[in-house]
N, C-alpha and C positions, 0 to 999 in steps of 0.2 A: 638216767634220772636227772632231772633239772631242778633248780631251786629258783623260786621267785619270791619277791617281797611285794606285798599288796596291802593297801590301807584297809582299815576296818570298814569304811563306807563302801569301798569297791568289793570287799569280801561279802558284805551283806547283799549286794546287788548280784553277785555271781556265785553264790554259795554252792548251788548244785553242780555247776561246772567245776568249781574248785575241788569238790569232793571227788568228782570223776577223775580229775587230774591226780589227786592223791592216791586213788585206787590204782591208777596206772603207774605209780611209783614216783611222781613228782613230790617235792617238798615245798610247801607254801608257808612262808613266814608272814604273819599278820602284824602290821605295825600301827601304832597310835602316835600321831605327831612325829612320824619318821623313826620311832623307836620300836624295835621288835618286842612284841608282847606275847605272841602265841605261835605255835607251829602246827600245821595240818599235814599229817603224813599217813601213809598206808598202815593199817593195823594188821599185823600178822594174825591170821586166824589160828585158833587153838583147836585141834581136833577133839571132837566130843567122843569120850569113851563111855559107852553104855555100861552101867553097873558101878560107876564111880560113887554113886550115892547109896549103894546097897546097905551100908552100915549106918546110915543116917537114922537116928531115932525119930519115931513119930510120937508126938505128944499124946498122952493118954486122954486128955480132954479134947476129944475130936470136935466138939461144938466150937471151941475157940479156934481150932485149926481149919474148920469149914471144909472137911474132906469126907466124902461118903465112906461109911464104915467098911463096905466091901473093898473099896480101893485102898484104904488104910491097912486092912488085913492083908491084902495082896502085897503091899510094900514090906510088911513085916513077915511075909512067908507063911501066913495062915490062910486057910481056905474059907 
């Protein structure tokens, strides 16, 4: 892992490349007038566990929720 300091102007011009470097494990410190103001690093992915939202209540006013009734019923375990 390497660490680099880069100005905001340079970061704007090279943003896609900087994101690729962060994905690869580099840490990019963004500076304004030579002063560090932000850090661009790799984001650890969180595994998706299906069923995590099983107990999430569905609003009874489905028009406000804008979800088809059959899909809302399936979420609530009704046929």
